[in-house]
mmCIF file of the N, C-alpha and C atoms, coordinates in Angstrom:
data_MODEL
# 
_entry.id   MODEL 
# 
loop_
_atom_site.group_PDB 
_atom_site.id 
_atom_site.type_symbol 
_atom_site.label_atom_id 
_atom_site.label_alt_id 
_atom_site.label_comp_id 
_atom_site.label_asym_id 
_atom_site.label_entity_id 
_atom_site.label_seq_id 
_atom_site.pdbx_PDB_ins_code 
_atom_site.Cartn_x 
_atom_site.Cartn_y 
_atom_site.Cartn_z 
_atom_site.occupancy 
_atom_site.B_iso_or_equiv 
_atom_site.pdbx_formal_charge 
_atom_site.auth_seq_id 
_atom_site.auth_comp_id 
_atom_site.auth_asym_id 
_atom_site.auth_atom_id 
_atom_site.pdbx_PDB_model_num 
ATOM 1   N N  . MET A 1 1  ? 0.828   -1.204 0.000   1.00 0.00 ? 1  MET A N  1 
ATOM 2   C CA . MET A 1 1  ? 0.000   0.000  0.000   1.00 0.00 ? 1  MET A CA 1 
ATOM 3   C C  . MET A 1 1  ? 0.863   1.255  0.000   1.00 0.00 ? 1  MET A C  1 
ATOM 4   N N  . ARG A 1 2  ? 0.466   2.228  -0.810  1.00 0.00 ? 2  ARG A N  1 
ATOM 5   C CA . ARG A 1 2  ? 1.217   3.483  -0.876  1.00 0.00 ? 2  ARG A CA 1 
ATOM 6   C C  . ARG A 1 2  ? 0.690   4.461  0.158   1.00 0.00 ? 2  ARG A C  1 
ATOM 7   N N  . ASN A 1 3  ? 1.560   5.334  0.604   1.00 0.00 ? 3  ASN A N  1 
ATOM 8   C CA . ASN A 1 3  ? 1.056   6.351  1.530   1.00 0.00 ? 3  ASN A CA 1 
ATOM 9   C C  . ASN A 1 3  ? 0.495   7.537  0.755   1.00 0.00 ? 3  ASN A C  1 
ATOM 10  N N  . GLN A 1 4  ? -0.173  8.397  1.468   1.00 0.00 ? 4  GLN A N  1 
ATOM 11  C CA . GLN A 1 4  ? -0.878  9.528  0.842   1.00 0.00 ? 4  GLN A CA 1 
ATOM 12  C C  . GLN A 1 4  ? 0.065   10.465 0.114   1.00 0.00 ? 4  GLN A C  1 
ATOM 13  N N  . GLN A 1 5  ? 1.256   10.694 0.672   1.00 0.00 ? 5  GLN A N  1 
ATOM 14  C CA . GLN A 1 5  ? 2.191   11.640 0.060   1.00 0.00 ? 5  GLN A CA 1 
ATOM 15  C C  . GLN A 1 5  ? 2.658   11.136 -1.301  1.00 0.00 ? 5  GLN A C  1 
ATOM 16  N N  . GLU A 1 6  ? 2.931   9.840  -1.415  1.00 0.00 ? 6  GLU A N  1 
ATOM 17  C CA . GLU A 1 6  ? 3.371   9.289  -2.698  1.00 0.00 ? 6  GLU A CA 1 
ATOM 18  C C  . GLU A 1 6  ? 2.282   9.460  -3.746  1.00 0.00 ? 6  GLU A C  1 
ATOM 19  N N  . GLU A 1 7  ? 1.037   9.180  -3.385  1.00 0.00 ? 7  GLU A N  1 
ATOM 20  C CA . GLU A 1 7  ? -0.070  9.318  -4.337  1.00 0.00 ? 7  GLU A CA 1 
ATOM 21  C C  . GLU A 1 7  ? -0.238  10.762 -4.785  1.00 0.00 ? 7  GLU A C  1 
ATOM 22  N N  . SER A 1 8  ? -0.172  11.705 -3.843  1.00 0.00 ? 8  SER A N  1 
ATOM 23  C CA . SER A 1 8  ? -0.369  13.112 -4.216  1.00 0.00 ? 8  SER A CA 1 
ATOM 24  C C  . SER A 1 8  ? 0.783   13.606 -5.090  1.00 0.00 ? 8  SER A C  1 
ATOM 25  N N  . SER A 1 9  ? 2.021   13.177 -4.820  1.00 0.00 ? 9  SER A N  1 
ATOM 26  C CA . SER A 1 9  ? 3.134   13.627 -5.658  1.00 0.00 ? 9  SER A CA 1 
ATOM 27  C C  . SER A 1 9  ? 3.018   13.034 -7.054  1.00 0.00 ? 9  SER A C  1 
ATOM 28  N N  . GLU A 1 10 ? 2.586   11.779 -7.166  1.00 0.00 ? 10 GLU A N  1 
ATOM 29  C CA . GLU A 1 10 ? 2.377   11.186 -8.492  1.00 0.00 ? 10 GLU A CA 1 
ATOM 30  C C  . GLU A 1 10 ? 1.274   11.906 -9.239  1.00 0.00 ? 10 GLU A C  1 
ATOM 31  N N  . ARG A 1 11 ? 0.211   12.254 -8.542  1.00 0.00 ? 11 ARG A N  1 
ATOM 32  C CA . ARG A 1 11 ? -0.893  12.953 -9.190  1.00 0.00 ? 11 ARG A CA 1 
ATOM 33  C C  . ARG A 1 11 ? -0.444  14.335 -9.668  1.00 0.00 ? 11 ARG A C  1 
ATOM 34  N N  . LEU A 1 12 ? 0.356   15.020 -8.861  1.00 0.00 ? 12 LEU A N  1 
ATOM 35  C CA . LEU A 1 12 ? 0.851   16.338 -9.268  1.00 0.00 ? 12 LEU A CA 1 
ATOM 36  C C  . LEU A 1 12 ? 1.738   16.214 -10.499 1.00 0.00 ? 12 LEU A C  1 
ATOM 37  N N  . GLU A 1 13 ? 2.585   15.214 -10.539 1.00 0.00 ? 13 GLU A N  1 
ATOM 38  C CA . GLU A 1 13 ? 3.440   15.019 -11.707 1.00 0.00 ? 13 GLU A CA 1 
ATOM 39  C C  . GLU A 1 13 ? 2.604   14.724 -12.935 1.00 0.00 ? 13 GLU A C  1 
ATOM 40  N N  . SER A 1 14 ? 1.593   13.888 -12.786 1.00 0.00 ? 14 SER A N  1 
ATOM 41  C CA . SER A 1 14 ? 0.777   13.546 -13.949 1.00 0.00 ? 14 SER A CA 1 
ATOM 42  C C  . SER A 1 14 ? -0.039  14.764 -14.390 1.00 0.00 ? 14 SER A C  1 
ATOM 43  N N  . ASP A 1 15 ? -0.499  15.585 -13.450 1.00 0.00 ? 15 ASP A N  1 
ATOM 44  C CA . ASP A 1 15 ? -1.210  16.812 -13.820 1.00 0.00 ? 15 ASP A CA 1 
ATOM 45  C C  . ASP A 1 15 ? -0.282  17.761 -14.576 1.00 0.00 ? 15 ASP A C  1 
ATOM 46  N N  . ALA A 1 16 ? 0.939   17.888 -14.088 1.00 0.00 ? 16 ALA A N  1 
ATOM 47  C CA . ALA A 1 16 ? 1.906   18.766 -14.755 1.00 0.00 ? 16 ALA A CA 1 
ATOM 48  C C  . ALA A 1 16 ? 2.212   18.236 -16.154 1.00 0.00 ? 16 ALA A C  1 
ATOM 49  N N  . GLU A 1 17 ? 2.369   16.917 -16.256 1.00 0.00 ? 17 GLU A N  1 
ATOM 50  C CA . GLU A 1 17 ? 2.637   16.313 -17.565 1.00 0.00 ? 17 GLU A CA 1 
ATOM 51  C C  . GLU A 1 17 ? 1.460   16.531 -18.509 1.00 0.00 ? 17 GLU A C  1 
ATOM 52  N N  . ARG A 1 18 ? 0.252   16.368 -17.986 1.00 0.00 ? 18 ARG A N  1 
ATOM 53  C CA . ARG A 1 18 ? -0.943  16.563 -18.813 1.00 0.00 ? 18 ARG A CA 1 
ATOM 54  C C  . ARG A 1 18 ? -1.031  18.013 -19.289 1.00 0.00 ? 18 ARG A C  1 
ATOM 55  N N  . ARG A 1 19 ? -0.752  18.961 -18.386 1.00 0.00 ? 19 ARG A N  1 
ATOM 56  C CA . ARG A 1 19 ? -0.778  20.377 -18.779 1.00 0.00 ? 19 ARG A CA 1 
ATOM 57  C C  . ARG A 1 19 ? 0.291   20.681 -19.814 1.00 0.00 ? 19 ARG A C  1 
ATOM 58  N N  . ARG A 1 20 ? 1.493   20.067 -19.668 1.00 0.00 ? 20 ARG A N  1 
ATOM 59  C CA . ARG A 1 20 ? 2.561   20.285 -20.626 1.00 0.00 ? 20 ARG A CA 1 
ATOM 60  C C  . ARG A 1 20 ? 2.169   19.741 -21.999 1.00 0.00 ? 20 ARG A C  1 
ATOM 61  N N  . ARG A 1 21 ? 1.593   18.541 -22.018 1.00 0.00 ? 21 ARG A N  1 
ATOM 62  C CA . ARG A 1 21 ? 1.168   17.959 -23.297 1.00 0.00 ? 21 ARG A CA 1 
ATOM 63  C C  . ARG A 1 21 ? 0.054   18.781 -23.921 1.00 0.00 ? 21 ARG A C  1 
ATOM 64  N N  . ARG A 1 22 ? -0.874  19.271 -23.096 1.00 0.00 ? 22 ARG A N  1 
ATOM 65  C CA . ARG A 1 22 ? -1.987  20.083 -23.608 1.00 0.00 ? 22 ARG A CA 1 
ATOM 66  C C  . ARG A 1 22 ? -1.472  21.393 -24.196 1.00 0.00 ? 22 ARG A C  1 
ATOM 67  N N  . ALA A 1 23 ? -0.517  22.028 -23.515 1.00 0.00 ? 23 ALA A N  1 
ATOM 68  C CA . ALA A 1 23 ? 0.066   23.281 -24.014 1.00 0.00 ? 23 ALA A CA 1 
ATOM 69  C C  . ALA A 1 23 ? 0.754   23.035 -25.360 1.00 0.00 ? 23 ALA A C  1 
ATOM 70  N N  . GLN A 1 24 ? 1.476   21.921 -25.461 1.00 0.00 ? 24 GLN A N  1 
ATOM 71  C CA . GLN A 1 24 ? 2.141   21.598 -26.729 1.00 0.00 ? 24 GLN A CA 1 
ATOM 72  C C  . GLN A 1 24 ? 1.113   21.376 -27.830 1.00 0.00 ? 24 GLN A C  1 
ATOM 73  N N  . PHE A 1 25 ? 0.039   20.658 -27.499 1.00 0.00 ? 25 PHE A N  1 
ATOM 74  C CA . PHE A 1 25 ? -1.015  20.402 -28.480 1.00 0.00 ? 25 PHE A CA 1 
ATOM 75  C C  . PHE A 1 25 ? -1.637  21.710 -28.964 1.00 0.00 ? 25 PHE A C  1 
ATOM 76  N N  . LEU A 1 26 ? -1.919  22.627 -28.035 1.00 0.00 ? 26 LEU A N  1 
ATOM 77  C CA . LEU A 1 26 ? -2.534  23.897 -28.414 1.00 0.00 ? 26 LEU A CA 1 
ATOM 78  C C  . LEU A 1 26 ? -1.588  24.742 -29.267 1.00 0.00 ? 26 LEU A C  1 
ATOM 79  N N  . ARG A 1 27 ? -0.279  24.690 -28.962 1.00 0.00 ? 27 ARG A N  1 
ATOM 80  C CA . ARG A 1 27 ? 0.687   25.398 -29.802 1.00 0.00 ? 27 ARG A CA 1 
ATOM 81  C C  . ARG A 1 27 ? 0.687   24.821 -31.218 1.00 0.00 ? 27 ARG A C  1 
ATOM 82  N N  . ASP A 1 28 ? 0.689   23.488 -31.311 1.00 0.00 ? 28 ASP A N  1 
ATOM 83  C CA . ASP A 1 28 ? 0.670   22.840 -32.630 1.00 0.00 ? 28 ASP A CA 1 
ATOM 84  C C  . ASP A 1 28 ? -0.604  23.183 -33.387 1.00 0.00 ? 28 ASP A C  1 
ATOM 85  N N  . LEU A 1 29 ? -1.719  23.212 -32.682 1.00 0.00 ? 29 LEU A N  1 
ATOM 86  C CA . LEU A 1 29 ? -2.999  23.534 -33.315 1.00 0.00 ? 29 LEU A CA 1 
ATOM 87  C C  . LEU A 1 29 ? -2.989  24.960 -33.859 1.00 0.00 ? 29 LEU A C  1 
ATOM 88  N N  . ALA A 1 30 ? -2.480  25.899 -33.079 1.00 0.00 ? 30 ALA A N  1 
ATOM 89  C CA . ALA A 1 30 ? -2.411  27.293 -33.531 1.00 0.00 ? 30 ALA A CA 1 
ATOM 90  C C  . ALA A 1 30 ? -1.482  27.419 -34.735 1.00 0.00 ? 30 ALA A C  1 
ATOM 91  N N  . GLU A 1 31 ? -0.377  26.682 -34.706 1.00 0.00 ? 31 GLU A N  1 
ATOM 92  C CA . GLU A 1 31 ? 0.559   26.721 -35.829 1.00 0.00 ? 31 GLU A CA 1 
ATOM 93  C C  . GLU A 1 31 ? -0.092  26.165 -37.096 1.00 0.00 ? 31 GLU A C  1 
ATOM 94  N N  . ALA A 1 32 ? -0.827  25.072 -36.948 1.00 0.00 ? 32 ALA A N  1 
ATOM 95  C CA . ALA A 1 32 ? -1.513  24.477 -38.097 1.00 0.00 ? 32 ALA A CA 1 
ATOM 96  C C  . ALA A 1 32 ? -2.569  25.436 -38.647 1.00 0.00 ? 32 ALA A C  1 
ATOM 97  N N  . ARG A 1 33 ? -3.265  26.123 -37.754 1.00 0.00 ? 33 ARG A N  1 
ATOM 98  C CA . ARG A 1 33 ? -4.279  27.095 -38.178 1.00 0.00 ? 33 ARG A CA 1 
ATOM 99  C C  . ARG A 1 33 ? -3.642  28.237 -38.960 1.00 0.00 ? 33 ARG A C  1 
ATOM 100 N N  . GLU A 1 34 ? -2.508  28.742 -38.456 1.00 0.00 ? 34 GLU A N  1 
ATOM 101 C CA . GLU A 1 34 ? -1.809  29.829 -39.160 1.00 0.00 ? 34 GLU A CA 1 
ATOM 102 C C  . GLU A 1 34 ? -1.353  29.378 -40.542 1.00 0.00 ? 34 GLU A C  1 
ATOM 103 N N  . LEU A 1 35 ? -0.831  28.161 -40.620 1.00 0.00 ? 35 LEU A N  1 
ATOM 104 C CA . LEU A 1 35 ? -0.386  27.635 -41.906 1.00 0.00 ? 35 LEU A CA 1 
ATOM 105 C C  . LEU A 1 35 ? -1.554  27.523 -42.877 1.00 0.00 ? 35 LEU A C  1 
ATOM 106 N N  . ARG A 1 36 ? -2.671  26.998 -42.396 1.00 0.00 ? 36 ARG A N  1 
ATOM 107 C CA . ARG A 1 36 ? -3.855  26.865 -43.252 1.00 0.00 ? 36 ARG A CA 1 
ATOM 108 C C  . ARG A 1 36 ? -4.347  28.234 -43.707 1.00 0.00 ? 36 ARG A C  1 
ATOM 109 N N  . ASP A 1 37 ? -4.296  29.219 -42.808 1.00 0.00 ? 37 ASP A N  1 
ATOM 110 C CA . ASP A 1 37 ? -4.740  30.566 -43.172 1.00 0.00 ? 37 ASP A CA 1 
ATOM 111 C C  . ASP A 1 37 ? -3.835  31.177 -44.247 1.00 0.00 ? 37 ASP A C  1 
ATOM 112 N N  . ARG A 1 38 ? -2.531  30.897 -44.170 1.00 0.00 ? 38 ARG A N  1 
ATOM 113 C CA . ARG A 1 38 ? -1.615  31.412 -45.200 1.00 0.00 ? 38 ARG A CA 1 
ATOM 114 C C  . ARG A 1 38 ? -1.845  30.720 -46.535 1.00 0.00 ? 38 ARG A C  1 
ATOM 115 N N  . VAL A 1 39 ? -2.152  29.418 -46.485 1.00 0.00 ? 39 VAL A N  1 
ATOM 116 C CA . VAL A 1 39 ? -2.316  28.653 -47.717 1.00 0.00 ? 39 VAL A CA 1 
ATOM 117 C C  . VAL A 1 39 ? -3.665  28.957 -48.373 1.00 0.00 ? 39 VAL A C  1 
ATOM 118 N N  . GLN A 1 40 ? -4.690  29.193 -47.565 1.00 0.00 ? 40 GLN A N  1 
ATOM 119 C CA . GLN A 1 40 ? -6.036  29.432 -48.099 1.00 0.00 ? 40 GLN A CA 1 
ATOM 120 C C  . GLN A 1 40 ? -6.588  30.747 -47.554 1.00 0.00 ? 40 GLN A C  1 
ATOM 121 N N  . PRO A 1 41 ? -6.078  31.882 -48.035 1.00 0.00 ? 41 PRO A N  1 
ATOM 122 C CA . PRO A 1 41 ? -6.481  33.177 -47.453 1.00 0.00 ? 41 PRO A CA 1 
ATOM 123 C C  . PRO A 1 41 ? -7.971  33.474 -47.624 1.00 0.00 ? 41 PRO A C  1 
ATOM 124 N N  . ARG A 1 42 ? -8.583  33.040 -48.718 1.00 0.00 ? 42 ARG A N  1 
ATOM 125 C CA . ARG A 1 42 ? -10.000 33.331 -48.920 1.00 0.00 ? 42 ARG A CA 1 
ATOM 126 C C  . ARG A 1 42 ? -10.856 32.595 -47.885 1.00 0.00 ? 42 ARG A C  1 
ATOM 127 N N  . ARG A 1 43 ? -10.531 31.330 -47.664 1.00 0.00 ? 43 ARG A N  1 
ATOM 128 C CA . ARG A 1 43 ? -11.265 30.553 -46.663 1.00 0.00 ? 43 ARG A CA 1 
ATOM 129 C C  . ARG A 1 43 ? -11.048 31.131 -45.268 1.00 0.00 ? 43 ARG A C  1 
ATOM 130 N N  . ALA A 1 44 ? -9.825  31.584 -44.985 1.00 0.00 ? 44 ALA A N  1 
ATOM 131 C CA . ALA A 1 44 ? -9.520  32.167 -43.683 1.00 0.00 ? 44 ALA A CA 1 
ATOM 132 C C  . ALA A 1 44 ? -10.324 33.449 -43.469 1.00 0.00 ? 44 ALA A C  1 
ATOM 133 N N  . LYS A 1 45 ? -10.436 34.263 -44.504 1.00 0.00 ? 45 LYS A N  1 
ATOM 134 C CA . LYS A 1 45 ? -11.202 35.503 -44.386 1.00 0.00 ? 45 LYS A CA 1 
ATOM 135 C C  . LYS A 1 45 ? -12.668 35.187 -44.121 1.00 0.00 ? 45 LYS A C  1 
ATOM 136 N N  . ALA A 1 46 ? -13.220 34.205 -44.853 1.00 0.00 ? 46 ALA A N  1 
ATOM 137 C CA . ALA A 1 46 ? -14.616 33.816 -44.650 1.00 0.00 ? 46 ALA A CA 1 
ATOM 138 C C  . ALA A 1 46 ? -14.819 33.300 -43.223 1.00 0.00 ? 46 ALA A C  1 
ATOM 139 N N  . ALA A 1 47 ? -13.868 32.527 -42.731 1.00 0.00 ? 47 ALA A N  1 
ATOM 140 C CA . ALA A 1 47 ? -13.973 32.001 -41.364 1.00 0.00 ? 47 ALA A CA 1 
ATOM 141 C C  . ALA A 1 47 ? -13.932 33.138 -40.349 1.00 0.00 ? 47 ALA A C  1 
ATOM 142 N N  . ARG A 1 48 ? -13.052 34.134 -40.575 1.00 0.00 ? 48 ARG A N  1 
ATOM 143 C CA . ARG A 1 48 ? -13.000 35.286 -39.660 1.00 0.00 ? 48 ARG A CA 1 
ATOM 144 C C  . ARG A 1 48 ? -14.320 36.038 -39.658 1.00 0.00 ? 48 ARG A C  1 
ATOM 145 N N  . LEU A 1 49 ? -14.907 36.229 -40.850 1.00 0.00 ? 49 LEU A N  1 
ATOM 146 C CA . LEU A 1 49 ? -16.187 36.941 -40.928 1.00 0.00 ? 49 LEU A CA 1 
ATOM 147 C C  . LEU A 1 49 ? -17.301 36.166 -40.226 1.00 0.00 ? 49 LEU A C  1 
ATOM 148 N N  . ARG A 1 50 ? -17.324 34.830 -40.423 1.00 0.00 ? 50 ARG A N  1 
ATOM 149 C CA . ARG A 1 50 ? -18.329 34.011 -39.735 1.00 0.00 ? 50 ARG A CA 1 
ATOM 150 C C  . ARG A 1 50 ? -18.156 34.091 -38.222 1.00 0.00 ? 50 ARG A C  1 
ATOM 151 N N  . HIS A 1 51 ? -16.909 34.037 -37.774 1.00 0.00 ? 51 HIS A N  1 
ATOM 152 C CA . HIS A 1 51 ? -16.647 34.118 -36.346 1.00 0.00 ? 51 HIS A CA 1 
ATOM 153 C C  . HIS A 1 51 ? -17.090 35.469 -35.788 1.00 0.00 ? 51 HIS A C  1 
ATOM 154 N N  . ALA A 1 52 ? -16.791 36.547 -36.514 1.00 0.00 ? 52 ALA A N  1 
ATOM 155 C CA . ALA A 1 52 ? -17.195 37.886 -36.073 1.00 0.00 ? 52 ALA A CA 1 
ATOM 156 C C  . ALA A 1 52 ? -18.718 37.991 -35.988 1.00 0.00 ? 52 ALA A C  1 
ATOM 157 N N  . MET A 1 53 ? -19.407 37.407 -36.955 1.00 0.00 ? 53 MET A N  1 
ATOM 158 C CA . MET A 1 53 ? -20.872 37.437 -36.925 1.00 0.00 ? 53 MET A CA 1 
ATOM 159 C C  . MET A 1 53 ? -21.411 36.653 -35.721 1.00 0.00 ? 53 MET A C  1 
ATOM 160 N N  . ARG A 1 54 ? -20.824 35.495 -35.453 1.00 0.00 ? 54 ARG A N  1 
ATOM 161 C CA . ARG A 1 54 ? -21.245 34.720 -34.280 1.00 0.00 ? 54 ARG A CA 1 
ATOM 162 C C  . ARG A 1 54 ? -21.027 35.515 -33.002 1.00 0.00 ? 54 ARG A C  1 
ATOM 163 N N  . MET A 1 55 ? -19.900 36.192 -32.909 1.00 0.00 ? 55 MET A N  1 
ATOM 164 C CA . MET A 1 55 ? -19.597 36.953 -31.693 1.00 0.00 ? 55 MET A CA 1 
ATOM 165 C C  . MET A 1 55 ? -20.552 38.139 -31.544 1.00 0.00 ? 55 MET A C  1 
ATOM 166 N N  . ARG A 1 56 ? -20.908 38.769 -32.646 1.00 0.00 ? 56 ARG A N  1 
ATOM 167 C CA . ARG A 1 56 ? -21.833 39.916 -32.586 1.00 0.00 ? 56 ARG A CA 1 
ATOM 168 C C  . ARG A 1 56 ? -23.219 39.488 -32.154 1.00 0.00 ? 56 ARG A C  1 
ATOM 169 N N  . THR A 1 57 ? -23.644 38.293 -32.565 1.00 0.00 ? 57 THR A N  1 
ATOM 170 C CA . THR A 1 57 ? -25.015 37.868 -32.269 1.00 0.00 ? 57 THR A CA 1 
ATOM 171 C C  . THR A 1 57 ? -25.106 37.061 -30.972 1.00 0.00 ? 57 THR A C  1 
ATOM 172 N N  . PHE A 1 58 ? -23.973 36.833 -30.311 1.00 0.00 ? 58 PHE A N  1 
ATOM 173 C CA . PHE A 1 58 ? -23.977 36.050 -29.068 1.00 0.00 ? 58 PHE A CA 1 
ATOM 174 C C  . PHE A 1 58 ? -24.572 36.885 -27.935 1.00 0.00 ? 58 PHE A C  1 
ATOM 175 N N  . ARG A 1 59 ? -25.475 36.272 -27.175 1.00 0.00 ? 59 ARG A N  1 
ATOM 176 C CA . ARG A 1 59 ? -26.077 36.966 -26.029 1.00 0.00 ? 59 ARG A CA 1 
ATOM 177 C C  . ARG A 1 59 ? -25.401 36.534 -24.750 1.00 0.00 ? 59 ARG A C  1 
ATOM 178 N N  . TRP A 1 60 ? -25.015 37.502 -23.906 1.00 0.00 ? 60 TRP A N  1 
ATOM 179 C CA . TRP A 1 60 ? -24.375 37.164 -22.641 1.00 0.00 ? 60 TRP A CA 1 
ATOM 180 C C  . TRP A 1 60 ? -25.382 36.747 -21.653 1.00 0.00 ? 60 TRP A C  1 
# 
């Protein structure tokens, strides 16, 4: 049986690892989005306009 301190330190390490992997994933996603926007500027502009319209019509 493990003691409480060992379990909490393992959980903290796994949380930190999960956050690190998530941050890397989000960086990769943003990079892929930028690349797609450079390759397809017309589609990117349409997506920006759609997003702006959604934000304007969103009710708080």
